[in-house]
N, C-alpha and C positions, 0 to 999 in steps of 0.2 A: 672140931666145933663142928657138928650138925646144924647146916641153913634150915632160915626159918619156912622156905615153905615146904620142906621134907625132909625125912631124913636120914636124908645122907649126908656124908659129909661133904662141906665148902669144898670148891674145887678153886683152886688157885693156878693162878696165869703171871708169868715175869714176862714184862712186856718194855722191849729199849724205844728211844726217842718216841715217848709217850706224851709230851707238852705240848704236843699241837698234831693240827690236819690229818691222815690215815691215824695216826697213836691215841690220841685224843677219843678219835670217835671210837677206836677197838676198846680204848678204856670206858665208853659208856657203853657201848654193846654188852661185856662182857660182865661189867656189875649190873647193870641190868635183870641179867640173867644168874645174877645168883653168885658170879664168881669173888673171892678174893683176886684185887688188883696189886701187883708190888709191878710200881713203875720206876723206872728209871730214864734220867736223862741229865742232860748237863748242868745245866737249871735246879738252885733250890728249888721247892715245893712251894708256889705261888700264894701268899698271904692270903690273896682276896677269893681264891678257886671255892666253890661250897661244895666239892667232894667230898665227905666226913673221913673220910678212911685215910685221904691222900698222905696228911704227916707223916703216918707211923708206916701206911706203908710206900713208901718215894724214897728208891736211893738217886741221891747226888753220883755219878760218874761220867766221867769223860774216857770212853770209849777209845780214844787215839792215845791212851798215857797206857800201856802195858801196867802197871803199878795201878792204879785206880780200878781197873777193870778187876783184876784178881782181890780187890778192899770188897769190892761188891759181890763179887761171886762171896766172900765170908761172910758178908752183911746179909747177903740175902738167904745164906744156910741158918745166920742168926736169927732171924725174920721170922722161919720157915719151923724153926722148932724142933726137928727130927720129923716134920708132918711131907707128904708128899708135894712133888711141884707138878703137878699136871698138863700145863704147854708153855714154851719159850718162842713169845714170838719175839725177832730181832726185826724191828721195826728203822729202828737208826740207822741212817745213812747218812753222804756227804760227796756233794760229786764239786768235783775245784771249780771256780768261777775266777773269771779274769773282771777287770771294773766295766764296770756296765752290766755286771750279771752275766756273761757270755760266756758261753763253756768251753773251756780250754782242751786243746787237742794233745797227742802222744808227742810232737812236735813242739809243741812251745811249752810244755808243763816239767817243771822241774821233779828229780827222782827226790828230792824231798817229800814235796808237795803229793806223789802218786803212792811213797809209803805211808803217808798220813790217809790218803783214801782206804787202801786195802786192809789198814788197820782196823779203821772204824766199820768197813763193808765189810771184812773177809776176816780178819785175827781173831777183833774182838769177839763175832758170831761165834766160834770155834771154841775160843775160848772158854766160854758162859754153857755153851754145851757140855762141852767137856768136865769146864768142874762142876756143872748140875745135873752130872749124868744119873749116880745114884737119885736122887731129887725124881730125876725123870721117870725113875724104870718104869712103873704100870703105865706112865702112858707109850713109851718103847715095847713094853709087852706086847698092850693092845693092839700096835700096830703091827707087831709082825704078823700076833695073830687073824689079826682082819686081813694080812696080805695072802696069808699062806694054809691056817687053817683051814677045815671042813669051817663054815658055818654056823653050825649048832655049837664045834667047842668057841668060836668067836664070839657070838652070839652071849653067852654062858656068861663068859669071862669079863666083858663089856658092860652086863648086868648087873654083875654081881661087885666088878671092882670098881666102872667109872660111874654107873649110876644112869637116873636119867639124860645126865648131858655128855654123854660119851662122845656122842659125834664132835662133839670139840676137841677131842685127842684123842685123833686115829694116827696123829703123828704125821709123818713127812714120807707121802707115796710117790711113785715115780709118777710122771705124764703119764704118763700110756692105758694108767687105770681109767676108768669111769667113778669118779670121786660120789656122785650122785647115787650110785649104785649100793656101792661099800655105806656109805652113810645111812640109806636106808636098812640095810641089810640088819646092821651093828644095832638100829633100831629098836628096842623092845615093842613088838604087838600087842596091843593093847585092844 
């Protein structure tokens, strides 16, 4: 479905941990830029939330539970209905806390608590990425081209396949790269 601002197809982002803080701000930022944002959180969509697309584009998921994560992957595919996923942002994370909100250490945290933390913070994001790899293929192609191909090729690909918002879909780039230069190179010059 083309966005109302251009003839380019509307970009889609899947965001975990979307209900508050950084996740909520990310929803606002990408929605304002014309993206469709499919949100994921442990909580159902709040009835008092003013975001009009929320109920249709919200998936309640417990990332600590493998079965729930697999169900969320299947539900995401159903909601994409054969369309591409342009970005996956794994914002959801937990940190074990003791009474009074104090952080726990490796010495006094149970193996079960660590398993829970690693399921949410590490294994669930891997499950999501693996489960949605085909839907993310164009963003992955762009990432690889921006990193490894001549700039003329990567610029042409980004302009033709990712449209005006390609700066958001360059993928995971190693920290040694100057991402501002890469994004500037990927932006079409007018």
